[in-house]
C-alpha positions as CSV (number, residue, x, y, z in Angstrom):
1,M,-5.0,-49.3,5.9
2,R,-8.3,-47.3,5.7
3,S,-7.4,-45.2,8.7
4,A,-4.0,-44.3,7.1
5,I,-5.6,-43.3,3.8
6,A,-8.2,-41.3,5.8
7,M,-5.5,-39.5,7.8
8,V,-3.5,-38.7,4.6
9,A,-6.6,-37.4,2.9
10,G,-7.4,-35.3,6.0
11,I,-3.9,-33.8,6.0
12,L,-4.1,-33.0,2.3
13,L,-7.5,-31.4,2.8
14,A,-6.2,-29.3,5.7
15,F,-3.3,-28.0,3.5
16,A,-5.6,-27.4,0.6
17,A,-7.8,-25.2,2.8
18,F,-4.8,-22.9,3.4
19,L,-3.4,-22.8,-0.1
20,P,-6.1,-20.7,-1.8
21,R,-5.9,-18.0,0.9
22,A,-2.2,-17.8,0.7
23,R,-2.4,-17.4,-3.1
24,A,-5.3,-14.9,-2.8
25,D,-3.2,-12.6,-0.5
26,E,-0.3,-12.8,-2.8
27,W,-2.5,-12.1,-5.8
28,N,-4.4,-9.2,-4.4
29,Q,-1.6,-8.0,-2.2
30,M,-4.0,-7.5,0.7
31,T,-2.4,-5.2,3.2
32,K,-3.7,-3.7,6.5
33,L,-2.3,-0.3,7.1
34,T,-2.9,1.8,10.3
35,F,-2.2,5.6,10.3
36,N,-2.0,7.6,13.5
37,Q,-2.7,10.9,11.6
38,P,-4.7,11.8,8.5
39,V,-3.2,10.6,5.2
40,E,-3.9,12.0,1.7
41,I,-4.5,9.6,-1.2
42,P,-5.5,10.8,-4.7
43,G,-8.9,12.5,-4.4
44,R,-9.4,12.4,-0.6
45,V,-7.9,12.5,2.8
46,L,-8.3,9.4,5.0
47,P,-8.8,10.2,8.7
48,A,-6.4,8.5,11.2
49,G,-7.3,4.8,11.4
50,T,-6.9,1.4,9.9
51,Y,-7.5,0.5,6.2
52,W,-7.2,-2.4,3.9
53,F,-5.3,-1.8,0.6
54,V,-5.9,-4.4,-2.1
55,L,-5.4,-4.8,-5.8
56,A,-8.7,-5.1,-7.7
57,N,-9.6,-8.5,-9.0
58,S,-8.4,-7.9,-12.6
59,D,-6.2,-10.1,-14.8
60,S,-5.6,-7.3,-17.3
61,N,-4.7,-4.4,-15.0
62,R,-2.6,-5.0,-11.9
63,N,-2.5,-1.2,-11.1
64,I,-6.0,-0.7,-9.7
65,V,-5.8,-0.3,-5.9
66,Q,-8.9,-0.3,-3.7
67,V,-9.0,1.1,-0.1
68,F,-11.5,-0.3,2.4
69,S,-12.3,0.4,6.0
70,A,-10.9,-1.9,8.7
71,D,-14.1,-3.9,8.9
72,W,-14.5,-4.0,5.1
73,S,-17.9,-2.2,5.4
74,R,-16.9,0.8,3.3
75,E,-14.8,1.3,0.2
76,Y,-13.1,4.7,0.4
77,A,-11.4,4.8,-3.0
78,T,-10.6,2.9,-6.2
79,L,-7.3,4.4,-7.4
80,L,-5.2,4.0,-10.5
81,S,-1.5,3.5,-9.9
82,A,1.6,3.1,-12.0
83,S,4.3,0.4,-11.5
84,T,7.3,1.6,-9.6
85,Y,10.4,-0.2,-8.6
86,R,12.8,-0.5,-5.7
87,A,16.4,-1.9,-5.6
88,E,15.8,-4.6,-3.1
89,P,12.7,-6.4,-1.7
90,T,12.0,-6.3,2.0
91,N,10.1,-8.8,4.1
92,H,7.6,-6.1,5.2
93,T,5.2,-3.6,3.6
94,E,6.9,-0.4,2.6
95,I,5.2,2.9,2.0
96,K,6.6,6.2,0.9
97,F,5.1,9.6,1.6
98,A,5.5,13.0,0.0
99,E,7.3,15.6,2.2
100,R,4.6,18.1,3.2
101,P,4.5,21.2,5.5
102,H,3.4,20.3,9.0
103,K,-0.1,21.6,8.6
104,R,-0.8,19.4,5.6
105,P,-1.6,15.6,5.8
106,E,1.2,13.3,4.5
107,A,0.4,12.2,1.0
108,L,0.8,8.5,0.2
109,L,3.0,8.1,-2.9
110,K,4.1,4.5,-3.1
111,W,3.1,1.1,-1.7
112,F,5.3,-2.0,-1.9
113,Y,4.1,-5.5,-1.0
114,P,6.5,-7.6,1.0
115,G,9.0,-9.5,-1.1
116,H,8.2,-7.6,-4.3
117,L,10.5,-5.4,-6.3
118,T,7.6,-3.8,-8.2
119,G,5.2,-1.6,-6.3
120,H,2.4,0.9,-6.9
121,Q,2.9,4.6,-7.3
122,F,-0.3,6.5,-6.8
123,L,-1.3,9.0,-9.5
124,Y,-2.0,12.5,-8.4
125,S,-3.1,15.5,-10.5
126,K,-0.4,17.7,-12.1
127,R,-1.3,20.4,-9.5
128,H,-0.6,18.0,-6.6
129,E,2.7,16.9,-8.3
130,R,3.8,20.5,-8.4
131,E,2.8,21.0,-4.8
132,F,4.8,17.9,-3.7
133,A,7.9,19.2,-5.6
134,H,7.5,22.7,-4.1
135,D,7.0,21.3,-0.6
136,A,10.1,19.0,-0.9
137,K,12.2,22.0,-2.0
138,L,11.0,24.0,1.0
139,N,11.9,21.1,3.3
140,V,15.4,20.8,1.8
141,Q,16.0,24.5,2.2
142,A,14.7,24.6,5.7
143,S,17.0,21.8,6.8
144,G,20.1,23.4,5.2
145,F,23.1,24.7,7.1
146,S,23.3,28.2,8.3
147,S,26.4,30.2,8.9
148,R,26.9,32.2,12.1
149,S,28.7,35.5,12.1
């Protein structure tokens, strides 16, 4: 009887050890992203590499995103974001970039955690917003149809 109780207690402890980590990842939306080229975030350009994106530990504001190095030794940025929405959740991380000319780094606009309809839209300056809109118009015009004589 004692060995059965000890086995059940051991199994419960093993499961309990995994539960806090699962909840922590869901709570802070910890996501490892790897970029093969430089990427712009508000206020800086991240070199190609691997980064951790996490929500700051705040009960009152779920729109503070922190960006860390792959080994957690350096915090690159603490960013404000706004809630943004998508029509359907996916089972993987989804990120959206601004369309930019080929000589400019892609600008990270939105980040969605797997399974969530609500994501995080990064807040850029008005000047950057105008640049993104201008760049998108140029890309649309450049991909338009041309007529041949």
